[in-house]
Backbone of each chain as ProteinMPNN parsed JSONL, in Angstrom:
{"seq_chain_A": "GAGVSQSPSNKVTEKGKDVELRCDPISGHTALYWYRQSLGQGLEFLIYFQGNSAPDKSGLPSDRFSAERTGGSVSTLTIQRTQQEDSAVYLCASSLAYLGTGSYEQYFGPGTRLTVT", "coords_chain_A": {"N_chain_A": [[0.818, -1.201, 0.0], [0.251, 2.388, -0.149], [2.735, 4.556, 1.126], [3.781, 7.072, 3.497], [3.468, 10.218, 2.108], [5.07, 13.19, 0.921], [5.0, 16.591, -0.041], [6.23, 19.657, -1.504], [9.055, 17.78, -2.883], [11.39, 19.13, -2.942], [12.094, 22.483, -2.082], [12.81, 25.73, -2.863], [13.162, 28.884, -1.592], [12.834, 32.444, -1.185], [14.261, 34.433, 1.365], [12.046, 35.596, 3.829], [9.708, 34.992, 2.525], [6.616, 33.074, 2.635], [6.068, 29.571, 3.225], [4.49, 26.449, 2.42], [4.26, 23.166, 3.481], [3.409, 19.869, 2.681], [1.852, 16.924, 3.984], [0.865, 13.641, 3.469], [-0.504, 11.226, 5.291], [-0.331, 7.675, 6.065], [-3.239, 5.927, 5.234], [-5.699, 5.681, 7.722], [-3.98, 5.9, 9.841], [-3.758, 7.354, 12.954], [-2.076, 9.033, 14.315], [0.156, 11.709, 13.757], [3.237, 13.161, 12.961], [5.537, 15.894, 12.845], [8.891, 16.583, 11.986], [12.125, 18.164, 12.079], [15.09, 18.066, 10.268], [18.222, 19.089, 10.39], [21.306, 19.795, 8.653], [23.634, 17.371, 9.431], [22.556, 17.079, 11.929], [20.426, 15.627, 14.461], [17.009, 14.474, 14.554], [14.609, 16.908, 15.059], [11.898, 17.33, 17.057], [8.796, 18.714, 16.123], [5.881, 19.019, 16.022], [2.862, 17.316, 17.016], [0.067, 15.383, 16.147], [-2.847, 13.797, 17.274], [-5.512, 12.011, 16.5], [-8.546, 13.584, 17.227], [-7.648, 15.174, 19.21], [-6.203, 18.051, 20.877], [-3.346, 19.404, 19.285], [0.104, 18.641, 20.093], [2.18, 21.143, 20.389], [4.651, 21.705, 21.298], [7.236, 21.594, 20.275], [7.573, 23.46, 18.278], [9.626, 25.921, 16.877], [9.286, 28.703, 16.782], [6.833, 31.383, 16.632], [6.453, 31.683, 13.985], [6.061, 29.321, 12.833], [3.554, 26.985, 12.06], [1.002, 24.463, 12.108], [-1.494, 22.421, 10.644], [-4.07, 19.941, 10.637], [-6.228, 18.567, 8.566], [-9.43, 17.139, 8.712], [-8.474, 14.942, 10.027], [-6.529, 13.769, 8.495], [-4.672, 14.684, 5.989], [-1.871, 16.843, 6.478], [-0.616, 20.153, 6.905], [2.299, 22.005, 7.096], [3.206, 25.18, 7.913], [5.436, 27.783, 7.287], [6.08, 30.968, 8.115], [7.408, 34.041, 6.826], [10.085, 33.181, 6.104], [13.384, 32.276, 7.235], [16.958, 32.051, 6.853], [17.959, 30.151, 8.596], [15.947, 28.349, 8.719], [16.31, 26.512, 6.796], [16.358, 23.171, 5.997], [15.663, 19.62, 6.19], [12.374, 18.641, 6.212], [10.548, 16.355, 7.888], [7.842, 14.113, 7.869], [5.857, 11.912, 9.789], [3.777, 9.06, 10.357], [1.676, 7.115, 12.508], [0.007, 4.185, 13.86], [-0.943, 4.575, 16.39], [-0.673, 6.371, 19.447], [2.518, 6.686, 20.579], [3.376, 6.251, 23.186], [1.867, 4.275, 24.313], [2.589, 1.877, 23.403], [4.479, -0.088, 21.088], [4.156, 0.952, 18.583], [5.08, 1.444, 15.262], [6.602, 4.249, 13.747], [6.027, 5.542, 10.602], [7.902, 6.972, 8.158], [7.859, 9.73, 5.897], [9.496, 10.729, 2.791], [10.466, 13.246, 3.093], [10.756, 16.857, 2.845], [12.948, 18.953, 1.31], [13.963, 21.99, 2.301], [15.183, 25.017, 1.207], [16.329, 28.12, 2.032], [17.022, 31.104, 0.58]], "CA_chain_A": [[0.0, 0.0, 0.0], [0.99, 3.638, -0.213], [3.343, 5.002, 2.37], [3.618, 8.492, 3.791], [4.02, 11.035, 1.033], [5.253, 14.593, 1.244], [5.24, 17.449, -1.201], [7.095, 19.18, -2.579], [10.239, 17.079, -2.393], [12.371, 20.199, -2.765], [11.533, 23.827, -2.17], [13.755, 26.823, -2.684], [12.391, 30.105, -1.413], [13.6, 33.603, -0.758], [14.083, 34.867, 2.752], [10.903, 36.476, 4.035], [8.496, 34.428, 1.929], [5.95, 32.001, 3.368], [6.04, 28.28, 2.527], [3.608, 25.408, 2.94], [4.73, 21.809, 3.228], [2.252, 18.982, 2.823], [2.087, 15.528, 4.359], [-0.258, 12.709, 3.361], [-0.125, 10.049, 6.085], [-0.91, 6.396, 5.659], [-4.666, 5.901, 5.54], [-6.042, 4.978, 8.957], [-3.065, 6.261, 10.928], [-4.351, 8.453, 13.706], [-1.037, 9.918, 14.843], [0.988, 12.336, 12.723], [4.334, 13.928, 13.555], [6.462, 16.651, 12.008], [10.241, 16.737, 12.509], [13.049, 18.906, 11.238], [16.43, 17.483, 10.287], [19.208, 20.009, 9.837], [22.507, 19.111, 8.184], [24.487, 16.845, 10.488], [21.848, 17.066, 13.209], [19.381, 14.631, 14.635], [15.662, 14.947, 14.264], [14.04, 17.825, 16.051], [10.445, 17.22, 17.092], [8.105, 19.99, 15.933], [4.472, 19.007, 16.414], [2.251, 15.991, 17.009], [-1.39, 15.316, 16.105], [-3.411, 12.482, 17.593], [-6.964, 12.006, 16.35], [-9.203, 14.885, 17.364], [-7.109, 15.885, 20.37], [-5.403, 19.244, 20.591], [-1.982, 18.994, 18.943], [1.235, 18.988, 20.953], [2.966, 22.082, 19.593], [5.754, 22.134, 22.159], [8.506, 21.621, 19.573], [7.657, 24.506, 17.257], [10.704, 26.813, 17.33], [8.852, 30.096, 16.918], [5.438, 31.579, 16.192], [6.377, 31.698, 12.518], [5.736, 27.941, 12.442], [2.242, 26.492, 12.46], [0.604, 23.275, 11.358], [-2.868, 21.981, 10.831], [-4.375, 18.628, 10.088], [-7.632, 18.653, 8.182], [-10.177, 15.883, 8.623], [-7.71, 13.837, 10.62], [-5.689, 13.092, 7.507], [-3.583, 15.5, 5.44], [-1.37, 17.91, 7.341], [0.19, 21.193, 6.27], [3.195, 22.772, 7.971], [3.408, 26.497, 7.321], [6.491, 28.612, 7.864], [5.906, 32.346, 7.642], [8.599, 34.92, 6.846], [11.196, 32.237, 6.249], [14.737, 32.731, 7.522], [17.944, 31.092, 6.355], [18.121, 29.054, 9.554], [14.851, 27.389, 8.547], [16.742, 25.533, 5.792], [16.464, 21.847, 6.612], [14.715, 18.644, 5.649], [11.217, 18.52, 7.089], [10.055, 14.984, 7.785], [6.544, 13.794, 8.439], [5.698, 10.491, 10.101], [2.468, 8.709, 10.908], [1.636, 5.811, 13.167], [-1.342, 3.732, 14.179], [-1.393, 5.032, 17.702], [0.114, 7.123, 20.396], [3.694, 5.859, 20.829], [3.581, 5.94, 24.593], [1.084, 3.129, 24.781], [3.08, 0.624, 22.835], [5.652, -0.019, 20.234], [3.743, 1.17, 17.214], [6.129, 2.012, 14.435], [6.388, 5.459, 12.967], [6.383, 5.422, 9.19], [8.352, 8.292, 7.742], [7.865, 10.135, 4.5], [10.837, 10.999, 2.273], [10.9, 14.575, 3.498], [10.825, 18.033, 1.965], [14.185, 19.709, 1.549], [13.693, 23.425, 2.182], [16.357, 25.886, 1.148], [15.967, 29.533, 2.082], [18.185, 31.867, 0.057]], "C_chain_A": [[0.85, 1.249, 0.0], [1.542, 3.975, 1.158], [3.005, 6.449, 2.625], [4.214, 9.276, 2.621], [4.082, 12.488, 1.471], [5.482, 15.379, -0.046], [5.425, 18.888, -0.76], [8.284, 18.411, -2.017], [11.374, 18.072, -2.129], [11.677, 21.537, -2.895], [12.641, 24.837, -1.909], [12.935, 28.103, -2.616], [13.295, 31.238, -0.971], [13.275, 33.945, 0.692], [12.9, 35.838, 2.83], [9.602, 35.96, 3.43], [7.892, 33.352, 2.833], [6.006, 30.712, 2.539], [5.048, 27.347, 3.218], [4.142, 24.052, 2.512], [3.587, 20.847, 3.549], [2.675, 17.564, 3.172], [0.785, 14.746, 4.207], [0.112, 11.445, 4.131], [-0.721, 8.776, 5.494], [-2.367, 6.372, 6.122], [-4.931, 5.086, 6.81], [-5.114, 5.273, 10.11], [-3.603, 7.492, 11.645], [-3.319, 9.451, 14.214], [-0.167, 10.431, 13.702], [1.994, 13.247, 13.401], [5.055, 14.73, 12.475], [7.787, 16.773, 12.746], [11.046, 17.616, 11.548], [14.422, 18.271, 11.396], [17.377, 18.452, 9.599], [20.476, 19.233, 9.528], [23.36, 18.673, 9.371], [23.842, 16.783, 11.852], [20.854, 15.919, 13.259], [18.033, 15.215, 14.281], [15.151, 15.796, 15.41], [12.528, 17.731, 15.963], [9.815, 18.602, 16.951], [6.697, 19.952, 16.511], [3.897, 17.612, 16.229], [0.738, 16.137, 17.025], [-1.827, 13.901, 16.451], [-4.933, 12.604, 17.532], [-7.522, 13.414, 16.406], [-8.686, 15.683, 18.553], [-6.348, 17.13, 19.939], [-3.969, 18.828, 20.309], [-0.97, 19.407, 20.011], [2.182, 19.846, 20.117], [4.275, 22.458, 20.281], [7.096, 22.228, 21.445], [8.636, 22.724, 18.53], [8.643, 25.574, 17.713], [10.304, 28.274, 17.478], [7.422, 30.21, 16.433], [5.334, 31.733, 14.677], [5.966, 30.325, 11.983], [4.334, 27.597, 12.933], [1.924, 25.262, 11.627], [-0.858, 23.002, 11.622], [-3.036, 20.62, 10.18], [-5.875, 18.612, 9.822], [-8.26, 17.273, 8.1], [-9.424, 14.698, 9.17], [-6.801, 13.131, 9.641], [-4.52, 13.975, 7.097], [-3.176, 16.597, 6.42], [-0.535, 18.887, 6.519], [1.012, 21.899, 7.344], [3.479, 24.08, 7.25], [4.513, 27.229, 8.059], [6.333, 29.996, 7.252], [7.232, 33.1, 7.73], [9.867, 34.082, 7.035], [12.533, 32.928, 6.457], [15.715, 31.66, 7.04], [18.113, 29.914, 7.31], [16.98, 28.04, 9.5], [15.216, 26.313, 7.518], [17.021, 24.204, 6.471], [15.616, 20.879, 5.792], [13.596, 18.485, 6.671], [10.577, 17.155, 6.84], [8.708, 14.859, 8.484], [6.506, 12.303, 8.723], [4.284, 10.25, 10.595], [2.565, 7.349, 11.579], [0.201, 5.489, 13.533], [-1.847, 4.334, 15.474], [-0.318, 5.834, 18.377], [1.29, 6.256, 20.852], [3.807, 5.416, 22.27], [2.848, 4.714, 25.075], [1.613, 1.824, 24.225], [4.204, 0.882, 21.866], [5.28, 0.275, 18.792], [4.803, 1.935, 16.446], [5.696, 3.314, 13.806], [6.85, 5.191, 11.542], [6.699, 6.819, 8.685], [8.157, 8.505, 6.248], [9.287, 10.458, 4.075], [11.355, 12.391, 2.614], [10.777, 15.62, 2.412], [12.09, 18.779, 2.318], [13.896, 21.18, 1.276], [15.004, 24.187, 2.205], [15.879, 27.329, 1.082], [17.187, 30.349, 1.667], [18.147, 33.323, 0.49]], "O_chain_A": [[2.07, 1.161, 0.138], [0.922, 3.722, 2.191], [2.065, 6.993, 2.047], [5.341, 9.014, 2.202], [3.271, 12.956, 2.271], [6.079, 14.884, -1.002], [4.849, 19.307, 0.244], [8.494, 18.395, -0.804], [12.195, 17.886, -1.23], [10.778, 21.705, -3.719], [13.313, 24.802, -0.878], [12.109, 28.366, -3.49], [14.387, 31.013, -0.448], [12.151, 33.759, 1.16], [12.769, 36.759, 2.024], [8.521, 36.433, 3.778], [8.577, 32.792, 3.688], [5.994, 30.755, 1.309], [4.804, 27.441, 4.421], [4.435, 23.821, 1.339], [2.895, 20.996, 4.556], [3.709, 17.073, 2.72], [-0.256, 15.131, 4.74], [0.954, 10.671, 3.675], [-1.508, 8.814, 4.548], [-2.682, 6.748, 7.251], [-4.456, 3.959, 6.954], [-5.423, 4.931, 11.252], [-3.867, 8.526, 11.031], [-3.66, 10.596, 14.512], [0.199, 9.68, 12.797], [1.648, 14.01, 14.302], [5.166, 14.289, 11.331], [7.827, 17.028, 13.95], [10.695, 17.784, 10.38], [14.863, 17.975, 12.507], [17.339, 18.616, 8.38], [20.699, 18.149, 10.068], [23.755, 19.488, 10.205], [24.509, 16.468, 12.837], [20.496, 15.328, 12.24], [17.942, 16.329, 13.765], [15.257, 15.428, 16.58], [11.942, 18.016, 14.918], [10.257, 19.555, 17.594], [6.356, 20.751, 17.383], [4.371, 16.83, 15.405], [0.187, 16.91, 17.808], [-1.244, 12.927, 15.975], [-5.557, 13.218, 18.398], [-7.038, 14.319, 15.726], [-9.219, 16.746, 18.871], [-5.911, 17.249, 18.794], [-3.424, 17.983, 21.019], [-1.164, 20.387, 20.731], [2.893, 19.34, 19.248], [4.931, 23.423, 19.888], [8.012, 22.876, 21.95], [9.71, 22.901, 17.954], [8.516, 26.088, 18.824], [10.937, 29.008, 18.237], [6.862, 29.259, 15.89], [4.235, 31.896, 14.147], [5.574, 30.191, 10.824], [3.975, 27.883, 14.076], [2.51, 25.051, 10.565], [-1.387, 23.314, 12.689], [-2.266, 20.211, 9.31], [-6.684, 18.642, 10.75], [-7.702, 16.355, 7.499], [-9.714, 13.558, 8.807], [-6.344, 12.02, 9.908], [-3.496, 14.01, 7.778], [-4.014, 17.196, 7.095], [0.155, 18.504, 5.575], [0.481, 22.332, 8.368], [3.94, 24.081, 6.109], [4.528, 27.289, 9.288], [6.437, 30.174, 6.038], [8.063, 32.828, 8.597], [10.612, 34.259, 7.999], [12.782, 34.013, 5.931], [15.337, 30.505, 6.845], [18.383, 28.796, 6.87], [17.036, 26.999, 10.155], [14.507, 25.316, 7.387], [17.821, 24.124, 7.404], [14.947, 21.267, 4.834], [13.847, 18.226, 7.848], [10.129, 16.849, 5.735], [8.482, 15.431, 9.55], [7.072, 11.514, 7.966], [3.665, 11.136, 11.184], [3.433, 6.54, 11.252], [-0.685, 6.344, 13.527], [-3.044, 4.574, 15.632], [0.81, 5.937, 17.897], [1.08, 5.2, 21.448], [4.287, 4.316, 22.545], [3.168, 4.17, 26.132], [1.101, 0.759, 24.569], [4.799, 1.96, 21.848], [6.005, -0.109, 17.873], [5.345, 2.935, 16.918], [4.55, 3.46, 13.381], [7.944, 4.672, 11.32], [5.875, 7.73, 8.771], [8.276, 7.577, 5.448], [10.194, 10.462, 4.907], [12.54, 12.68, 2.443], [10.705, 15.309, 1.223], [12.293, 19.189, 3.461], [13.617, 21.562, 0.139], [15.825, 24.02, 3.107], [15.121, 27.707, 0.188], [18.237, 30.298, 2.306], [19.04, 34.095, 0.141]]}, "seq_chain_B": "GEDVEQSLFLSVREGDSSVINCTYTDSSSTYLYWYKQEPGAGLQLLTYIFSNMDMKQDQRLTVLLNKKDKHLSLRIADTQTGDSAIYFCAETFYSSASKIIFGSGTRLSIRP", "coords_chain_B": {"N_chain_B": [[17.176, 16.902, 31.779], [16.073, 16.056, 28.424], [18.127, 14.223, 26.436], [19.922, 12.777, 23.824], [22.711, 11.054, 22.795], [25.098, 10.322, 20.28], [27.956, 8.919, 18.604], [29.329, 10.38, 15.65], [30.37, 9.067, 13.402], [31.176, 5.822, 12.026], [33.299, 3.316, 10.924], [33.549, 0.221, 9.365], [34.852, -3.006, 8.467], [33.71, -4.958, 5.74], [31.787, -7.766, 6.565], [32.635, -7.859, 9.179], [31.55, -7.234, 12.617], [29.394, -4.551, 13.485], [29.188, -2.05, 15.914], [27.093, 0.191, 17.27], [26.781, 2.917, 19.335], [24.9, 4.547, 21.952], [23.978, 7.097, 24.182], [21.843, 8.243, 26.794], [19.996, 10.682, 28.69], [17.68, 10.904, 30.205], [16.091, 9.065, 32.582], [13.527, 8.191, 32.607], [12.635, 6.927, 30.379], [10.583, 5.044, 28.103], [10.281, 3.375, 25.721], [13.029, 2.433, 23.649], [14.6, 3.074, 20.581], [15.908, 1.998, 17.409], [16.559, 3.502, 14.419], [16.942, 3.482, 10.856], [18.414, 5.309, 8.25], [18.608, 5.531, 4.931], [20.497, 6.862, 2.129], [18.877, 9.713, 0.835], [16.392, 8.855, 1.625], [13.53, 8.366, 3.826], [13.266, 7.782, 7.409], [13.528, 4.497, 8.752], [12.129, 2.173, 10.904], [14.171, -0.008, 12.673], [14.454, -1.686, 14.923], [13.301, -2.092, 18.323], [13.302, -1.61, 21.894], [11.879, -2.351, 25.001], [11.968, -0.507, 28.035], [12.335, -2.096, 30.28], [13.744, -4.245, 29.558], [16.812, -6.054, 28.883], [18.108, -6.995, 26.678], [17.681, -7.58, 23.207], [17.201, -9.636, 20.433], [17.272, -9.824, 16.936], [17.465, -11.432, 14.198], [20.239, -10.446, 12.416], [20.626, -8.377, 14.108], [21.388, -7.083, 17.314], [20.265, -5.713, 20.252], [21.388, -4.004, 23.05], [20.703, -2.967, 26.327], [21.676, -0.93, 28.907], [20.516, 0.114, 31.702], [21.414, 1.254, 34.021], [23.745, 2.623, 33.331], [22.646, 4.159, 31.392], [22.846, 3.482, 28.662], [22.712, 2.459, 25.359], [23.03, 0.062, 22.808], [23.581, -1.0, 19.428], [24.18, -3.847, 17.703], [25.381, -5.033, 14.688], [25.646, -7.938, 13.054], [27.985, -9.549, 10.835], [28.406, -7.429, 8.855], [27.178, -5.834, 5.966], [27.46, -4.298, 2.662], [25.039, -3.127, 2.13], [24.236, -2.247, 4.557], [25.169, 0.244, 4.935], [24.452, 3.388, 6.066], [22.699, 5.967, 7.909], [22.32, 5.691, 11.336], [19.91, 6.074, 13.768], [19.393, 6.602, 17.154], [16.707, 6.568, 19.453], [14.223, 7.741, 21.812], [11.286, 7.371, 23.845], [9.137, 8.683, 26.459], [7.797, 8.234, 29.79], [6.879, 10.585, 30.871], [6.24, 12.315, 28.817], [4.763, 11.202, 26.526], [4.029, 11.722, 23.935], [6.089, 12.599, 22.445], [9.031, 11.797, 20.619], [12.4, 11.499, 21.081], [15.265, 12.045, 19.245], [18.645, 10.969, 18.61], [21.66, 12.38, 17.155], [22.453, 10.781, 15.128], [24.43, 8.16, 13.661], [26.776, 7.749, 11.213], [27.292, 5.003, 9.313], [29.846, 3.47, 7.62], [31.012, 1.168, 5.208], [33.851, -0.684, 4.543], [35.729, -2.397, 2.028]], "CA_chain_B": [[16.537, 17.119, 30.491], [16.076, 14.934, 27.49], [19.23, 14.35, 25.5], [20.368, 11.49, 23.3], [23.975, 11.318, 22.119], [25.725, 9.256, 19.504], [29.111, 9.344, 17.831], [28.859, 10.742, 14.32], [30.84, 8.195, 12.329], [31.73, 4.514, 12.319], [33.719, 2.624, 9.715], [33.873, -1.178, 9.642], [35.159, -3.829, 7.297], [32.636, -5.861, 5.334], [31.855, -9.068, 7.215], [32.842, -7.682, 10.617], [30.387, -6.732, 13.349], [29.343, -3.11, 13.767], [28.526, -1.723, 17.179], [26.742, 1.613, 17.322], [26.451, 3.221, 20.723], [24.017, 5.684, 22.212], [23.733, 7.371, 25.602], [20.71, 9.12, 27.001], [20.077, 11.291, 30.015], [16.433, 10.821, 30.962], [15.889, 7.682, 33.016], [12.109, 7.829, 32.559], [12.298, 6.472, 29.031], [9.739, 3.856, 28.01], [10.843, 2.579, 24.638], [14.209, 2.938, 22.948], [14.467, 2.644, 19.196], [16.946, 2.227, 16.406], [16.055, 3.778, 13.078], [17.951, 3.504, 9.793], [18.109, 6.234, 7.167], [19.468, 5.354, 3.764], [20.619, 8.141, 1.406], [17.714, 10.205, 0.106], [15.154, 8.197, 2.054], [13.079, 8.657, 5.181], [13.73, 6.859, 8.434], [12.836, 3.224, 8.835], [12.364, 1.529, 12.189], [14.885, -1.285, 12.607], [14.126, -2.485, 16.081], [13.039, -1.3, 19.518], [13.391, -2.381, 23.123], [11.182, -1.741, 26.122], [12.986, -0.102, 29.0], [12.578, -3.082, 31.329], [14.486, -5.365, 28.956], [18.252, -5.85, 28.786], [18.625, -7.395, 25.394], [16.731, -8.072, 22.215], [17.901, -10.073, 19.233], [16.41, -9.945, 15.76], [18.331, -11.845, 13.08], [21.613, -9.953, 12.56], [20.636, -7.223, 15.007], [21.294, -7.308, 18.758], [20.178, -4.478, 21.019], [21.709, -4.15, 24.473], [20.328, -1.802, 27.115], [22.207, -0.846, 30.267], [19.754, 1.214, 32.287], [22.213, 1.903, 35.077], [24.639, 3.565, 32.668], [21.861, 4.845, 30.364], [23.584, 3.207, 27.447], [22.027, 1.579, 24.41], [23.887, -0.245, 21.662], [23.056, -1.816, 18.333], [25.225, -4.643, 17.063], [24.994, -5.633, 13.414], [26.573, -9.013, 12.741], [28.268, -9.787, 9.418], [28.009, -6.187, 8.203], [27.183, -5.858, 4.51], [27.453, -2.96, 2.07], [23.681, -2.598, 2.235], [24.026, -1.685, 5.892], [25.64, 1.631, 4.937], [23.323, 4.277, 6.323], [22.789, 6.675, 9.193], [21.524, 4.989, 12.342], [19.454, 6.981, 14.815], [18.88, 6.111, 18.416], [15.61, 7.441, 19.857], [13.501, 7.266, 22.984], [10.06, 8.01, 24.315], [9.177, 8.834, 27.91], [6.557, 8.205, 30.549], [6.422, 11.939, 31.203], [5.776, 13.057, 27.631], [4.769, 10.072, 25.588], [3.726, 12.097, 22.559], [7.317, 12.986, 21.759], [10.137, 10.853, 20.502], [13.623, 12.288, 21.0], [16.273, 11.36, 18.441], [20.045, 11.365, 18.624], [22.111, 13.055, 15.932], [22.706, 9.78, 14.094], [25.784, 7.654, 13.408], [26.927, 7.33, 9.816], [28.054, 3.751, 9.206], [30.394, 3.204, 6.295], [31.559, -0.186, 5.096], [35.003, -0.742, 3.645], [35.881, -3.776, 1.519]], "C_chain_B": [[16.654, 15.91, 29.595], [17.183, 15.145, 26.481], [19.675, 12.958, 25.105], [21.62, 11.754, 22.483], [24.528, 10.079, 21.439], [27.001, 9.81, 18.889], [28.668, 9.503, 16.383], [29.229, 9.735, 13.233], [31.336, 6.856, 12.87], [32.086, 3.864, 10.992], [34.098, 1.196, 10.091], [34.148, -1.901, 8.341], [33.984, -4.756, 7.018], [32.84, -7.234, 5.977], [32.096, -9.002, 8.711], [31.536, -7.284, 11.28], [30.528, -5.23, 13.549], [28.656, -2.936, 15.109], [28.336, -0.214, 17.237], [26.218, 1.904, 18.715], [25.635, 4.501, 20.865], [23.918, 5.865, 23.728], [22.589, 8.356, 25.721], [20.717, 9.603, 28.438], [18.827, 11.078, 30.86], [16.13, 9.374, 31.314], [14.429, 7.256, 32.954], [11.684, 7.366, 31.175], [11.447, 5.204, 29.09], [10.288, 2.915, 26.946], [12.082, 3.257, 24.083], [14.262, 2.273, 21.583], [15.784, 2.801, 18.441], [16.27, 2.37, 15.054], [17.222, 3.825, 12.106], [17.502, 4.473, 8.709], [19.111, 6.032, 6.055], [19.478, 6.662, 2.969], [19.352, 8.492, 0.642], [16.387, 9.617, 0.548], [14.766, 8.655, 3.457], [13.61, 7.627, 6.151], [12.874, 5.599, 8.445], [13.171, 2.594, 10.187], [13.047, 0.18, 11.981], [14.429, -2.216, 13.721], [13.883, -1.557, 17.268], [13.173, -2.218, 20.722], [12.625, -1.644, 24.204], [12.183, -1.534, 27.237], [13.21, -1.097, 30.132], [13.296, -4.323, 30.798], [15.974, -5.025, 28.928], [18.779, -6.103, 27.384], [17.475, -7.817, 24.477], [17.522, -8.461, 20.977], [16.898, -10.278, 18.113], [17.31, -10.173, 14.565], [19.739, -11.294, 13.285], [21.75, -8.829, 13.578], [20.53, -7.661, 16.46], [21.285, -5.949, 19.441], [20.489, -4.793, 22.472], [21.366, -2.844, 25.185], [20.902, -1.925, 28.517], [21.556, 0.363, 30.922], [20.561, 1.965, 33.322], [23.114, 2.977, 34.454], [23.926, 4.396, 31.603], [22.554, 4.715, 29.007], [22.846, 2.165, 26.62], [22.993, 1.289, 23.265], [23.141, -1.115, 20.661], [24.241, -2.539, 17.699], [24.656, -5.248, 15.784], [26.037, -6.679, 13.082], [26.777, -9.119, 11.236], [27.84, -8.585, 8.569], [28.196, -6.27, 6.692], [27.147, -4.438, 3.961], [26.076, -2.319, 2.147], [23.349, -2.03, 3.605], [24.521, -0.242, 5.985], [24.45, 2.57, 5.046], [23.65, 5.116, 7.557], [21.836, 5.981, 10.159], [21.207, 5.95, 13.482], [18.943, 6.194, 16.011], [17.757, 7.075, 18.829], [14.919, 6.872, 21.078], [12.215, 8.041, 23.198], [10.025, 7.884, 25.831], [7.809, 8.649, 28.541], [5.985, 9.602, 30.693], [5.829, 12.679, 30.013], [5.719, 12.103, 26.452], [4.449, 10.469, 24.157], [4.976, 12.45, 21.782], [8.288, 11.825, 21.677], [11.386, 11.695, 20.256], [14.686, 11.464, 20.286], [17.676, 11.863, 18.758], [20.415, 11.964, 17.284], [22.439, 12.077, 14.813], [24.172, 9.417, 13.961], [25.842, 7.175, 11.967], [27.844, 6.122, 9.768], [28.542, 3.58, 7.776], [31.109, 1.864, 6.319], [32.73, -0.171, 4.124], [35.237, -2.209, 3.251], [36.999, -4.531, 2.22]], "O_chain_B": [[17.246, 14.891, 29.95], [17.182, 16.135, 25.749], [19.79, 12.068, 25.947], [21.603, 12.587, 21.577], [24.439, 8.961, 21.947], [27.124, 11.017, 18.676], [27.733, 8.835, 15.941], [28.495, 9.567, 12.26], [31.836, 6.757, 13.991], [31.288, 3.859, 10.054], [34.875, 0.98, 11.021], [33.735, -1.469, 7.265], [33.349, -5.272, 7.937], [33.937, -7.79, 5.934], [31.806, -9.953, 9.437], [30.537, -7.027, 10.607], [31.625, -4.711, 13.754], [27.66, -3.6, 15.399], [29.3, 0.551, 17.252], [25.321, 1.221, 19.211], [25.679, 5.398, 20.023], [23.788, 4.888, 24.466], [22.391, 9.202, 24.849], [21.363, 9.009, 29.3], [18.899, 11.071, 32.089], [15.933, 8.547, 30.423], [14.112, 6.096, 33.216], [10.501, 7.411, 30.839], [11.577, 4.398, 30.011], [10.706, 1.796, 27.244], [12.178, 4.483, 24.048], [14.007, 1.077, 21.443], [16.639, 3.616, 18.789], [15.523, 1.5, 14.607], [18.346, 4.163, 12.479], [16.342, 4.458, 8.298], [20.299, 6.318, 6.203], [18.57, 7.481, 3.115], [18.819, 7.673, -0.105], [15.362, 9.857, -0.089], [15.567, 9.251, 4.176], [14.323, 6.703, 5.759], [11.671, 5.633, 8.184], [14.337, 2.494, 10.567], [12.572, -0.662, 11.22], [14.069, -3.37, 13.489], [14.222, -0.375, 17.217], [13.161, -3.442, 20.593], [12.721, -0.421, 24.302], [13.139, -2.297, 27.37], [14.179, -0.961, 30.879], [13.435, -5.322, 31.504], [16.352, -3.853, 28.946], [19.767, -5.504, 26.958], [16.45, -8.334, 24.922], [18.396, -7.722, 20.524], [15.818, -10.833, 18.316], [17.85, -9.229, 13.989], [20.383, -11.66, 14.268], [22.858, -8.381, 13.875], [19.697, -8.499, 16.807], [22.183, -5.133, 19.235], [19.931, -5.723, 23.053], [21.695, -1.758, 24.708], [20.646, -2.9, 29.223], [21.99, 1.497, 30.723], [20.409, 3.176, 33.482], [23.232, 4.087, 34.975], [24.548, 5.252, 30.975], [22.806, 5.7, 28.313], [22.417, 1.129, 27.128], [23.698, 2.188, 22.807], [22.214, -1.851, 21.0], [25.184, -1.909, 17.221], [23.602, -5.885, 15.791], [27.198, -6.342, 12.851], [25.874, -8.821, 10.454], [27.008, -8.718, 7.671], [29.234, -6.716, 6.204], [26.846, -3.49, 4.686], [25.964, -1.095, 2.22], [22.304, -1.407, 3.791], [24.314, 0.42, 7.002], [23.548, 2.543, 4.208], [24.718, 4.994, 8.157], [20.681, 5.719, 9.824], [22.098, 6.554, 14.079], [18.165, 5.25, 15.877], [17.855, 8.276, 18.576], [15.01, 5.676, 21.356], [12.077, 9.195, 22.792], [10.767, 7.099, 26.421], [6.783, 8.881, 27.9], [4.771, 9.796, 30.645], [5.003, 13.575, 30.188], [6.513, 12.186, 25.515], [4.58, 9.648, 23.25], [4.918, 12.588, 20.56], [8.346, 10.98, 22.57], [11.422, 12.507, 19.332], [14.971, 10.33, 20.67], [17.87, 13.022, 19.125], [19.583, 12.046, 16.38], [22.677, 12.488, 13.677], [25.05, 10.264, 14.129], [25.068, 6.313, 11.55], [29.017, 6.199, 10.133], [27.746, 3.549, 6.838], [31.725, 1.482, 7.314], [32.598, 0.311, 2.999], [34.979, -3.128, 4.028], [37.249, -5.695, 1.906]]}, "name": "protein", "num_of_chains": 2, "seq": "GAGVSQSPSNKVTEKGKDVELRCDPISGHTALYWYRQSLGQGLEFLIYFQGNSAPDKSGLPSDRFSAERTGGSVSTLTIQRTQQEDSAVYLCASSLAYLGTGSYEQYFGPGTRLTVTGEDVEQSLFLSVREGDSSVINCTYTDSSSTYLYWYKQEPGAGLQLLTYIFSNMDMKQDQRLTVLLNKKDKHLSLRIADTQTGDSAIYFCAETFYSSASKIIFGSGTRLSIRP"}
């Protein structure tokens, strides 16, 4: 079956512009995560959605970052007034359930490489 | 605080065993994971261990957990060229189970 897909795969934008990154999780997965992977760095947690619960936004680095998940499926990560330090690969993952309750695997998308010039 | 550390690089000869190490600071972890990232691809879960276990074996993979020292390792037996990738250690916690904290990753390279 289809895995997690993300679009675009690459995005180059000018400093100060807004960007939207899209994630299509695996059908039926209730949990969705966004991470940021900077060059040579580990994954930085950004935000987590679980079903209809309020999202855990504790990892968003600033108020320029926001995300929504419509209808419990597709998610969009929006970065306003992009800065050069926002350049990174943005990864989306989905899973069947809340990780804390068991060992459910996170399935990762291929990521969106964002370059801010 | 929550911190997961790994060495950045490891080089091994084809056919030898690879041992990738990870240390963490938060003792309230629930699950500890090893993920593999091949070039240009997303992360793929390799294996995981619950925090009350000491060891888990899965074919060529052996995970060892030392809770006292907060040390996790992944041993890959008979390392092959297809094992070349970045390996990430990660953990989740009782206190904040919605988050998974990743290490910076260890790049494993295989020499002939």
